[in-house]
Every structure is written in C-alpha cells, then in structure tokens.
N, CA, C and O atoms as a CHARMM CRD file, in Angstrom:
* protein
*
  312
    1    1 MET  N    -13.84900   5.39700  -6.21500 PROA 1      0.00000
    2    1 MET  CA   -13.05600   4.27900  -6.61100 PROA 1      0.00000
    3    1 MET  C    -12.43400   3.66800  -5.36200 PROA 1      0.00000
    4    1 MET  O    -11.68500   4.33200  -4.64500 PROA 1      0.00000
    5    2 ASN  N    -12.74400   2.42200  -5.10900 PROA 2      0.00000
    6    2 ASN  CA   -12.23000   1.74000  -3.91900 PROA 2      0.00000
    7    2 ASN  C    -11.05100   0.86700  -4.28600 PROA 2      0.00000
    8    2 ASN  O    -11.02100   0.26600  -5.36000 PROA 2      0.00000
    9    3 ASP  N    -10.08500   0.79700  -3.39600 PROA 3      0.00000
   10    3 ASP  CA    -8.93900  -0.07800  -3.59600 PROA 3      0.00000
   11    3 ASP  C     -9.33300  -1.50000  -3.22300 PROA 3      0.00000
   12    3 ASP  O    -10.10000  -1.72400  -2.28700 PROA 3      0.00000
   13    4 ALA  N     -8.79600  -2.45000  -3.97100 PROA 4      0.00000
   14    4 ALA  CA    -9.03500  -3.85500  -3.66600 PROA 4      0.00000
   15    4 ALA  C     -8.20700  -4.24100  -2.45300 PROA 4      0.00000
   16    4 ALA  O     -7.13700  -3.68200  -2.21100 PROA 4      0.00000
   17    5 LEU  N     -8.71400  -5.20000  -1.69600 PROA 5      0.00000
   18    5 LEU  CA    -7.96900  -5.70000  -0.54500 PROA 5      0.00000
   19    5 LEU  C     -6.73400  -6.43400  -1.03200 PROA 5      0.00000
   20    5 LEU  O     -6.80100  -7.20900  -1.98700 PROA 5      0.00000
   21    6 ASN  N     -5.63000  -6.19700  -0.39200 PROA 6      0.00000
   22    6 ASN  CA    -4.38000  -6.84100  -0.74100 PROA 6      0.00000
   23    6 ASN  C     -4.20100  -8.05000   0.17100 PROA 6      0.00000
   24    6 ASN  O     -3.54200  -7.96100   1.20700 PROA 6      0.00000
   25    7 LEU  N     -4.78800  -9.17500  -0.21600 PROA 7      0.00000
   26    7 LEU  CA    -4.78600 -10.36800   0.62500 PROA 7      0.00000
   27    7 LEU  C     -3.49600 -11.17300   0.51000 PROA 7      0.00000
   28    7 LEU  O     -3.24100 -12.04400   1.34200 PROA 7      0.00000
   29    8 TYR  N     -2.68500 -10.90100  -0.49400 PROA 8      0.00000
   30    8 TYR  CA    -1.51200 -11.72300  -0.75900 PROA 8      0.00000
   31    8 TYR  C     -0.20200 -11.06300  -0.35900 PROA 8      0.00000
   32    8 TYR  O      0.85700 -11.65400  -0.57000 PROA 8      0.00000
   33    9 GLY  N     -0.22900  -9.87500   0.20500 PROA 9      0.00000
   34    9 GLY  CA     0.99500  -9.21200   0.63100 PROA 9      0.00000
   35    9 GLY  C      1.79800  -8.63000  -0.50300 PROA 9      0.00000
   36    9 GLY  O      2.99500  -8.38300  -0.35600 PROA 9      0.00000
   37   10 ILE  N      1.15600  -8.40700  -1.63800 PROA 10     0.00000
   38   10 ILE  CA     1.86200  -7.86600  -2.79700 PROA 10     0.00000
   39   10 ILE  C      1.96100  -6.35800  -2.62900 PROA 10     0.00000
   40   10 ILE  O      0.95600  -5.67600  -2.43200 PROA 10     0.00000
   41   11 ASN  N      3.19300  -5.84400  -2.71100 PROA 11     0.00000
   42   11 ASN  CA     3.35200  -4.40800  -2.53800 PROA 11     0.00000
   43   11 ASN  C      4.02400  -3.73900  -3.72400 PROA 11     0.00000
   44   11 ASN  O      4.28800  -2.53700  -3.68500 PROA 11     0.00000
   45   12 MET  N      4.30600  -4.50000  -4.78500 PROA 12     0.00000
   46   12 MET  CA     4.87000  -3.92200  -5.99200 PROA 12     0.00000
   47   12 MET  C      4.41100  -4.72800  -7.20000 PROA 12     0.00000
   48   12 MET  O      4.11600  -5.92000  -7.11000 PROA 12     0.00000
   49   13 TYR  N      4.36300  -4.03600  -8.33100 PROA 13     0.00000
   50   13 TYR  CA     4.01300  -4.66600  -9.59400 PROA 13     0.00000
   51   13 TYR  C      4.97800  -4.17600 -10.66000 PROA 13     0.00000
   52   13 TYR  O      5.36500  -3.00700 -10.65600 PROA 13     0.00000
   53   14 VAL  N      5.36300  -5.04300 -11.55800 PROA 14     0.00000
   54   14 VAL  CA     6.12300  -4.64500 -12.73500 PROA 14     0.00000
   55   14 VAL  C      5.11700  -4.56100 -13.87100 PROA 14     0.00000
   56   14 VAL  O      4.43100  -5.53700 -14.17800 PROA 14     0.00000
   57   15 VAL  N      5.03100  -3.38400 -14.49700 PROA 15     0.00000
   58   15 VAL  CA     4.03500  -3.12200 -15.53100 PROA 15     0.00000
   59   15 VAL  C      4.76800  -2.79800 -16.82600 PROA 15     0.00000
   60   15 VAL  O      5.61400  -1.90400 -16.85700 PROA 15     0.00000
   61   16 SER  N      4.44600  -3.52200 -17.89300 PROA 16     0.00000
   62   16 SER  CA     5.00300  -3.24000 -19.21200 PROA 16     0.00000
   63   16 SER  C      3.89500  -2.69400 -20.09400 PROA 16     0.00000
   64   16 SER  O      2.82600  -3.29400 -20.20500 PROA 16     0.00000
   65   17 VAL  N      4.15500  -1.55100 -20.72400 PROA 17     0.00000
   66   17 VAL  CA     3.15200  -0.90300 -21.57300 PROA 17     0.00000
   67   17 VAL  C      3.77800  -0.52000 -22.91600 PROA 17     0.00000
   68   17 VAL  O      4.99700  -0.38800 -23.03200 PROA 17     0.00000
   69   18 LEU  N      2.92500  -0.34300 -23.92300 PROA 18     0.00000
   70   18 LEU  CA     3.35800   0.18700 -25.20400 PROA 18     0.00000
   71   18 LEU  C      3.26800   1.70200 -25.16500 PROA 18     0.00000
   72   18 LEU  O      2.24500   2.26400 -24.77300 PROA 18     0.00000
   73   19 ASP  N      4.34000   2.35500 -25.57100 PROA 19     0.00000
   74   19 ASP  CA     4.38800   3.81600 -25.60400 PROA 19     0.00000
   75   19 ASP  C      4.92200   4.23100 -26.97300 PROA 19     0.00000
   76   19 ASP  O      6.12700   4.17900 -27.21700 PROA 19     0.00000
   77   20 ASN  N      4.02200   4.64000 -27.86100 PROA 20     0.00000
   78   20 ASN  CA     4.38900   5.01600 -29.23400 PROA 20     0.00000
   79   20 ASN  C      5.18600   3.91700 -29.93900 PROA 20     0.00000
   80   20 ASN  O      6.17200   4.19500 -30.62100 PROA 20     0.00000
   81   21 GLY  N      4.75400   2.68200 -29.77000 PROA 21     0.00000
   82   21 GLY  CA     5.40000   1.54800 -30.41300 PROA 21     0.00000
   83   21 GLY  C      6.56900   0.95900 -29.65800 PROA 21     0.00000
   84   21 GLY  O      7.05300  -0.11100 -30.02700 PROA 21     0.00000
   85   22 ASP  N      7.03800   1.61400 -28.62000 PROA 22     0.00000
   86   22 ASP  CA     8.14000   1.10800 -27.79700 PROA 22     0.00000
   87   22 ASP  C      7.59800   0.51300 -26.50400 PROA 22     0.00000
   88   22 ASP  O      6.58900   0.97400 -25.97100 PROA 22     0.00000
   89   23 GLN  N      8.27200  -0.50500 -26.01300 PROA 23     0.00000
   90   23 GLN  CA     7.87200  -1.11000 -24.74200 PROA 23     0.00000
   91   23 GLN  C      8.55800  -0.37700 -23.59400 PROA 23     0.00000
   92   23 GLN  O      9.77500  -0.19600 -23.59400 PROA 23     0.00000
   93   24 ARG  N      7.76600   0.03600 -22.62700 PROA 24     0.00000
   94   24 ARG  CA     8.27500   0.68100 -21.40800 PROA 24     0.00000
   95   24 ARG  C      7.90200  -0.20500 -20.22600 PROA 24     0.00000
   96   24 ARG  O      6.81000  -0.77300 -20.18900 PROA 24     0.00000
   97   25 THR  N      8.79700  -0.32000 -19.27600 PROA 25     0.00000
   98   25 THR  CA     8.56400  -1.14100 -18.09400 PROA 25     0.00000
   99   25 THR  C      8.74000  -0.27600 -16.86000 PROA 25     0.00000
  100   25 THR  O      9.72400   0.45200 -16.73000 PROA 25     0.00000
  101   26 PHE  N      7.76800  -0.36500 -15.94900 PROA 26     0.00000
  102   26 PHE  CA     7.75800   0.43300 -14.73000 PROA 26     0.00000
  103   26 PHE  C      7.57100  -0.46700 -13.52900 PROA 26     0.00000
  104   26 PHE  O      7.04100  -1.57200 -13.64100 PROA 26     0.00000
  105   27 VAL  N      8.01100   0.01400 -12.37800 PROA 27     0.00000
  106   27 VAL  CA     7.69600  -0.62300 -11.10700 PROA 27     0.00000
  107   27 VAL  C      6.63800   0.24700 -10.44700 PROA 27     0.00000
  108   27 VAL  O      6.83600   1.44600 -10.24900 PROA 27     0.00000
  109   28 SER  N      5.51700  -0.37000 -10.11100 PROA 28     0.00000
  110   28 SER  CA     4.39300   0.36300  -9.52900 PROA 28     0.00000
  111   28 SER  C      4.18800  -0.06400  -8.08300 PROA 28     0.00000
  112   28 SER  O      4.20500  -1.25200  -7.76400 PROA 28     0.00000
  113   29 GLU  N      3.99200   0.93700  -7.20100 PROA 29     0.00000
  114   29 GLU  CA     3.75400   0.63600  -5.79100 PROA 29     0.00000
  115   29 GLU  C      2.28900   0.30500  -5.51500 PROA 29     0.00000
  116   29 GLU  O      1.97200  -0.31800  -4.50200 PROA 29     0.00000
  117   30 LYS  N      1.40100   0.71800  -6.40800 PROA 30     0.00000
  118   30 LYS  CA    -0.03100   0.50600  -6.21200 PROA 30     0.00000
  119   30 LYS  C     -0.65600   0.37400  -7.58500 PROA 30     0.00000
  120   30 LYS  O     -0.28400   1.10200  -8.50600 PROA 30     0.00000
  121   31 LEU  N     -1.59500  -0.53700  -7.74000 PROA 31     0.00000
  122   31 LEU  CA    -2.17400  -0.79700  -9.05300 PROA 31     0.00000
  123   31 LEU  C     -3.63700  -1.15300  -8.90800 PROA 31     0.00000
  124   31 LEU  O     -4.01900  -1.90900  -8.01400 PROA 31     0.00000
  125   32 LYS  N     -4.44700  -0.61100  -9.78400 PROA 32     0.00000
  126   32 LYS  CA    -5.85100  -1.03000  -9.85200 PROA 32     0.00000
  127   32 LYS  C     -6.33300  -0.88100 -11.28200 PROA 32     0.00000
  128   32 LYS  O     -5.84800  -0.03300 -12.03100 PROA 32     0.00000
  129   33 ILE  N     -7.29600  -1.71500 -11.65100 PROA 33     0.00000
  130   33 ILE  CA    -7.87700  -1.69300 -12.98800 PROA 33     0.00000
  131   33 ILE  C     -9.36400  -1.44500 -12.82200 PROA 33     0.00000
  132   33 ILE  O    -10.05500  -2.16100 -12.09700 PROA 33     0.00000
  133   34 LEU  N     -9.84200  -0.41600 -13.51000 PROA 34     0.00000
  134   34 LEU  CA   -11.24200  -0.04500 -13.41500 PROA 34     0.00000
  135   34 LEU  C    -11.70000   0.47100 -14.77000 PROA 34     0.00000
  136   34 LEU  O    -11.10500   1.40000 -15.31400 PROA 34     0.00000
  137   35 ASP  N    -12.75500  -0.12600 -15.31700 PROA 35     0.00000
  138   35 ASP  CA   -13.32500   0.29100 -16.59700 PROA 35     0.00000
  139   35 ASP  C    -12.28900   0.35100 -17.71000 PROA 35     0.00000
  140   35 ASP  O    -12.23000   1.32800 -18.45600 PROA 35     0.00000
  141   36 ARG  N    -11.46400  -0.70200 -17.82300 PROA 36     0.00000
  142   36 ARG  CA   -10.45400  -0.83900 -18.87000 PROA 36     0.00000
  143   36 ARG  C     -9.36500   0.23400 -18.81300 PROA 36     0.00000
  144   36 ARG  O     -8.67600   0.48400 -19.80200 PROA 36     0.00000
  145   37 ILE  N     -9.21700   0.86400 -17.64600 PROA 37     0.00000
  146   37 ILE  CA    -8.14300   1.81500 -17.39700 PROA 37     0.00000
  147   37 ILE  C     -7.29200   1.25000 -16.26100 PROA 37     0.00000
  148   37 ILE  O     -7.82200   0.82600 -15.23400 PROA 37     0.00000
  149   38 VAL  N     -5.96600   1.24600 -16.45100 PROA 38     0.00000
  150   38 VAL  CA    -5.03500   0.78900 -15.42700 PROA 38     0.00000
  151   38 VAL  C     -4.49700   2.02100 -14.72000 PROA 38     0.00000
  152   38 VAL  O     -3.88100   2.88700 -15.34100 PROA 38     0.00000
  153   39 TYR  N     -4.73300   2.09200 -13.43000 PROA 39     0.00000
  154   39 TYR  CA    -4.23100   3.18800 -12.59700 PROA 39     0.00000
  155   39 TYR  C     -3.02900   2.65100 -11.82900 PROA 39     0.00000
  156   39 TYR  O     -3.16100   1.72300 -11.03100 PROA 39     0.00000
  157   40 ALA  N     -1.86000   3.23400 -12.07100 PROA 40     0.00000
  158   40 ALA  CA    -0.63400   2.76700 -11.43400 PROA 40     0.00000
  159   40 ALA  C      0.06000   3.93400 -10.75300 PROA 40     0.00000
  160   40 ALA  O      0.14800   5.02800 -11.31000 PROA 40     0.00000
  161   41 THR  N      0.55200   3.69500  -9.54900 PROA 41     0.00000
  162   41 THR  CA     1.35400   4.68800  -8.84900 PROA 41     0.00000
  163   41 THR  C      2.81200   4.35600  -9.11100 PROA 41     0.00000
  164   41 THR  O      3.31700   3.32000  -8.67900 PROA 41     0.00000
  165   42 ILE  N      3.48900   5.26500  -9.83600 PROA 42     0.00000
  166   42 ILE  CA     4.87900   5.05100 -10.22800 PROA 42     0.00000
  167   42 ILE  C      5.70100   6.20300  -9.66300 PROA 42     0.00000
  168   42 ILE  O      5.47100   7.36100 -10.01000 PROA 42     0.00000
  169   43 CYS  N      6.64700   5.89100  -8.80500 PROA 43     0.00000
  170   43 CYS  CA     7.48800   6.90400  -8.13600 PROA 43     0.00000
  171   43 CYS  C      6.63600   7.96400  -7.43900 PROA 43     0.00000
  172   43 CYS  O      6.96500   9.15000  -7.47500 PROA 43     0.00000
  173   44 GLY  N      5.55300   7.54300  -6.81300 PROA 44     0.00000
  174   44 GLY  CA     4.69200   8.45400  -6.07400 PROA 44     0.00000
  175   44 GLY  C      3.72200   9.25200  -6.92500 PROA 44     0.00000
  176   44 GLY  O      2.93800  10.03400  -6.38800 PROA 44     0.00000
  177   45 THR  N      3.75500   9.07400  -8.25000 PROA 45     0.00000
  178   45 THR  CA     2.87100   9.81100  -9.15000 PROA 45     0.00000
  179   45 THR  C      1.87600   8.85000  -9.78700 PROA 45     0.00000
  180   45 THR  O      2.25300   7.76500 -10.22800 PROA 45     0.00000
  181   46 SER  N      0.61300   9.24300  -9.83500 PROA 46     0.00000
  182   46 SER  CA    -0.41900   8.40900 -10.43400 PROA 46     0.00000
  183   46 SER  C     -0.37700   8.52500 -11.95400 PROA 46     0.00000
  184   46 SER  O     -0.37900   9.63000 -12.49800 PROA 46     0.00000
  185   47 LYS  N     -0.33800   7.38100 -12.63700 PROA 47     0.00000
  186   47 LYS  CA    -0.34400   7.30700 -14.10000 PROA 47     0.00000
  187   47 LYS  C     -1.53300   6.47100 -14.53500 PROA 47     0.00000
  188   47 LYS  O     -1.96600   5.56900 -13.81800 PROA 47     0.00000
  189   48 GLN  N     -2.05700   6.77600 -15.71300 PROA 48     0.00000
  190   48 GLN  CA    -3.17800   6.02000 -16.26300 PROA 48     0.00000
  191   48 GLN  C     -2.78300   5.45200 -17.62200 PROA 48     0.00000
  192   48 GLN  O     -2.16300   6.13300 -18.44000 PROA 48     0.00000
  193   49 PHE  N     -3.15000   4.19900 -17.84600 PROA 49     0.00000
  194   49 PHE  CA    -2.89600   3.53700 -19.11600 PROA 49     0.00000
  195   49 PHE  C     -4.17300   2.83500 -19.55100 PROA 49     0.00000
  196   49 PHE  O     -4.91200   2.30000 -18.72400 PROA 49     0.00000
  197   50 SER  N     -4.42600   2.84100 -20.84800 PROA 50     0.00000
  198   50 SER  CA    -5.52500   2.05000 -21.38000 PROA 50     0.00000
  199   50 SER  C     -5.13100   0.58300 -21.28200 PROA 50     0.00000
  200   50 SER  O     -3.96800   0.23800 -21.49400 PROA 50     0.00000
  201   51 LEU  N     -6.07700  -0.27200 -20.96500 PROA 51     0.00000
  202   51 LEU  CA    -5.78500  -1.69100 -20.81600 PROA 51     0.00000
  203   51 LEU  C     -5.22900  -2.27700 -22.11600 PROA 51     0.00000
  204   51 LEU  O     -4.45500  -3.23300 -22.07900 PROA 51     0.00000
  205   52 SER  N     -5.61300  -1.71600 -23.26000 PROA 52     0.00000
  206   52 SER  CA    -5.10800  -2.21300 -24.54100 PROA 52     0.00000
  207   52 SER  C     -3.62900  -1.88900 -24.74300 PROA 52     0.00000
  208   52 SER  O     -2.98800  -2.51100 -25.58900 PROA 52     0.00000
  209   53 GLU  N     -3.06500  -0.93800 -23.99700 PROA 53     0.00000
  210   53 GLU  CA    -1.64700  -0.59200 -24.09000 PROA 53     0.00000
  211   53 GLU  C     -0.77500  -1.44900 -23.17700 PROA 53     0.00000
  212   53 GLU  O      0.44700  -1.46800 -23.32500 PROA 53     0.00000
  213   54 VAL  N     -1.39000  -2.15100 -22.24300 PROA 54     0.00000
  214   54 VAL  CA    -0.64900  -2.92600 -21.25400 PROA 54     0.00000
  215   54 VAL  C     -0.25300  -4.27300 -21.84900 PROA 54     0.00000
  216   54 VAL  O     -1.10500  -5.03000 -22.31300 PROA 54     0.00000
  217   55 LEU  N      1.04100  -4.56400 -21.83100 PROA 55     0.00000
  218   55 LEU  CA     1.53900  -5.84200 -22.33300 PROA 55     0.00000
  219   55 LEU  C      1.54900  -6.90900 -21.25100 PROA 55     0.00000
  220   55 LEU  O      1.20300  -8.06500 -21.49600 PROA 55     0.00000
  221   56 ASP  N      1.95500  -6.50200 -20.03600 PROA 56     0.00000
  222   56 ASP  CA     2.09000  -7.48800 -18.96500 PROA 56     0.00000
  223   56 ASP  C      2.07800  -6.79500 -17.61200 PROA 56     0.00000
  224   56 ASP  O      2.56700  -5.67400 -17.47100 PROA 56     0.00000
  225   57 ILE  N      1.51700  -7.47000 -16.62600 PROA 57     0.00000
  226   57 ILE  CA     1.55200  -7.01900 -15.23400 PROA 57     0.00000
  227   57 ILE  C      2.02200  -8.21100 -14.41300 PROA 57     0.00000
  228   57 ILE  O      1.40300  -9.27500 -14.43000 PROA 57     0.00000
  229   58 VAL  N      3.12900  -8.01800 -13.69100 PROA 58     0.00000
  230   58 VAL  CA     3.68900  -9.09700 -12.88000 PROA 58     0.00000
  231   58 VAL  C      3.73200  -8.64100 -11.43300 PROA 58     0.00000
  232   58 VAL  O      4.41800  -7.67000 -11.11500 PROA 58     0.00000
  233   59 PRO  N      3.00800  -9.32800 -10.54500 PROA 59     0.00000
  234   59 PRO  CA     3.09100  -8.96100  -9.12100 PROA 59     0.00000
  235   59 PRO  C      4.41800  -9.41300  -8.53100 PROA 59     0.00000
  236   59 PRO  O      4.92900 -10.48600  -8.85200 PROA 59     0.00000
  237   60 VAL  N      4.96000  -8.57500  -7.66400 PROA 60     0.00000
  238   60 VAL  CA     6.20000  -8.90100  -6.95800 PROA 60     0.00000
  239   60 VAL  C      5.80900  -9.22200  -5.53300 PROA 60     0.00000
  240   60 VAL  O      5.27300  -8.36900  -4.82500 PROA 60     0.00000
  241   61 ASP  N      6.06900 -10.43000  -5.11100 PROA 61     0.00000
  242   61 ASP  CA     5.66600 -10.89200  -3.79000 PROA 61     0.00000
  243   61 ASP  C      6.47200 -10.17700  -2.71900 PROA 61     0.00000
  244   61 ASP  O      7.69100 -10.04800  -2.83300 PROA 61     0.00000
  245   62 ALA  N      5.79200  -9.71400  -1.67800 PROA 62     0.00000
  246   62 ALA  CA     6.45100  -8.98100  -0.59800 PROA 62     0.00000
  247   62 ALA  C      7.41200  -9.87900   0.16900 PROA 62     0.00000
  248   62 ALA  O      8.54900  -9.48800   0.43600 PROA 62     0.00000
  249   63 ALA  N      6.98000 -11.03800   0.51200 PROA 63     0.00000
  250   63 ALA  CA     7.81900 -11.99100   1.24100 PROA 63     0.00000
  251   63 ALA  C      7.51700 -13.38000   0.69500 PROA 63     0.00000
  252   63 ALA  O      6.48500 -13.96200   1.02900 PROA 63     0.00000
  253   64 PRO  N      8.39700 -13.91600  -0.13500 PROA 64     0.00000
  254   64 PRO  CA     8.12000 -15.22200  -0.70400 PROA 64     0.00000
  255   64 PRO  C      7.96100 -16.27000   0.38700 PROA 64     0.00000
  256   64 PRO  O      8.70900 -16.27200   1.36400 PROA 64     0.00000
  257   65 PRO  N      7.00000 -17.15000   0.22400 PROA 65     0.00000
  258   65 PRO  CA     6.80200 -18.17300   1.25300 PROA 65     0.00000
  259   65 PRO  C      8.00000 -19.10300   1.31300 PROA 65     0.00000
  260   65 PRO  O      8.59400 -19.45500   0.29400 PROA 65     0.00000
  261   66 ARG  N      8.33200 -19.48600   2.51400 PROA 66     0.00000
  262   66 ARG  CA     9.45600 -20.41100   2.68500 PROA 66     0.00000
  263   66 ARG  C      8.93700 -21.82800   2.50900 PROA 66     0.00000
  264   66 ARG  O      8.06400 -22.28300   3.24700 PROA 66     0.00000
  265   67 THR  N      9.48300 -22.50600   1.53200 PROA 67     0.00000
  266   67 THR  CA     9.11500 -23.89700   1.31300 PROA 67     0.00000
  267   67 THR  C     10.34300 -24.74800   1.58400 PROA 67     0.00000
  268   67 THR  O     11.45100 -24.39000   1.18300 PROA 67     0.00000
  269   68 PRO  N     10.15500 -25.84900   2.24700 PROA 68     0.00000
  270   68 PRO  CA    11.31000 -26.69100   2.54700 PROA 68     0.00000
  271   68 PRO  C     11.90500 -27.26000   1.25900 PROA 68     0.00000
  272   68 PRO  O     11.19000 -27.58100   0.31000 PROA 68     0.00000
  273   69 VAL  N     13.20700 -27.37300   1.25500 PROA 69     0.00000
  274   69 VAL  CA    13.89500 -27.94500   0.10300 PROA 69     0.00000
  275   69 VAL  C     13.81600 -29.45400   0.21200 PROA 69     0.00000
  276   69 VAL  O     14.23700 -30.04400   1.20700 PROA 69     0.00000
  277   70 ILE  N     13.27200 -30.06800  -0.82400 PROA 70     0.00000
  278   70 ILE  CA    13.15900 -31.53300  -0.84100 PROA 70     0.00000
  279   70 ILE  C     14.27300 -32.05900  -1.73400 PROA 70     0.00000
  280   70 ILE  O     14.34900 -31.71300  -2.91300 PROA 70     0.00000
  281   71 ARG  N     15.11300 -32.87200  -1.18500 PROA 71     0.00000
  282   71 ARG  CA    16.22100 -33.42200  -1.94600 PROA 71     0.00000
  283   71 ARG  C     15.94900 -34.87900  -2.26700 PROA 71     0.00000
  284   71 ARG  O     15.27000 -35.59400  -1.53000 PROA 71     0.00000
  285   72 ASN  N     16.48900 -35.27800  -3.36500 PROA 72     0.00000
  286   72 ASN  CA    16.36300 -36.65500  -3.77800 PROA 72     0.00000
  287   72 ASN  C     17.32100 -37.49500  -2.95300 PROA 72     0.00000
  288   72 ASN  O     18.53700 -37.32400  -3.04700 PROA 72     0.00000
  289   73 ILE  N     16.79600 -38.38700  -2.15900 PROA 73     0.00000
  290   73 ILE  CA    17.62400 -39.19100  -1.26000 PROA 73     0.00000
  291   73 ILE  C     18.55800 -40.10400  -2.05000 PROA 73     0.00000
  292   73 ILE  O     19.67700 -40.36800  -1.61000 PROA 73     0.00000
  293   74 THR  N     18.12000 -40.58200  -3.19500 PROA 74     0.00000
  294   74 THR  CA    18.97200 -41.49500  -3.97200 PROA 74     0.00000
  295   74 THR  C     20.21100 -40.78900  -4.49500 PROA 74     0.00000
  296   74 THR  O     21.23100 -41.43500  -4.73300 PROA 74     0.00000
  297   75 SER  N     20.14300 -39.47000  -4.68000 PROA 75     0.00000
  298   75 SER  CA    21.31700 -38.74500  -5.16400 PROA 75     0.00000
  299   75 SER  C     22.37000 -38.59700  -4.07500 PROA 75     0.00000
  300   75 SER  O     23.52100 -38.28400  -4.37600 PROA 75     0.00000
  301   76 GLN  N     22.00000 -38.81700  -2.81200 PROA 76     0.00000
  302   76 GLN  CA    22.93700 -38.69500  -1.71500 PROA 76     0.00000
  303   76 GLN  C     23.63300 -40.01200  -1.38900 PROA 76     0.00000
  304   76 GLN  O     24.60300 -40.04200  -0.63200 PROA 76     0.00000
  305   77 VAL  N     23.12600 -41.10300  -1.97000 PROA 77     0.00000
  306   77 VAL  CA    23.72500 -42.41900  -1.72500 PROA 77     0.00000
  307   77 VAL  C     24.91200 -42.59100  -2.65200 PROA 77     0.00000
  308   77 VAL  O     24.81500 -42.36200  -3.85700 PROA 77     0.00000
  309   78 GLN  N     26.05200 -43.00400  -2.06600 PROA 78     0.00000
  310   78 GLN  CA    27.26400 -43.20000  -2.88800 PROA 78     0.00000
  311   78 GLN  C     27.59000 -44.64300  -3.04900 PROA 78     0.00000
  312   78 GLN  O     28.57200 -44.98400  -3.70700 PROA 78     0.00000
C-alpha cells in the first residue's frame, strides 16, 4: 500500500464516522482510502473504517495561503 503524494501541504484531516448510530469525530494525522476502507492515523494509532461508515472528511490546510484583502473603495469615501 503506497501513500499518496501530499501536494497541497495538508497534514491533518477531520474525520466524522458513524459508531453504533452515534457520530464520532477524530483528527487524523494521516489518511488514505483503499478498496473502500479508510485508513486513518489517530493519536499515533492506525484505525480502519468502512467507507460506508464515514460521514465526512475535511482536510485541514497546513498553512493557509495569504490572499490580499480587497476593500471596497466606495465604502472608504465619506
């Protein structure tokens, strides 16, 4: 099993899964999906979830890109 290249600088994921009818949310340091199985490293321990149990996966950006703030010039005119 090979890890995918991390081209976007993402180093964490928030993973929400169903656990006996309850929603559980974890922060994962490493994540991969292979053959409908989600492999997540949570607190240094590898966990496996069926893709059908996963509600949501949200990547957490390592360093958000800096975008200049564009202000409306007309709002500055008095």
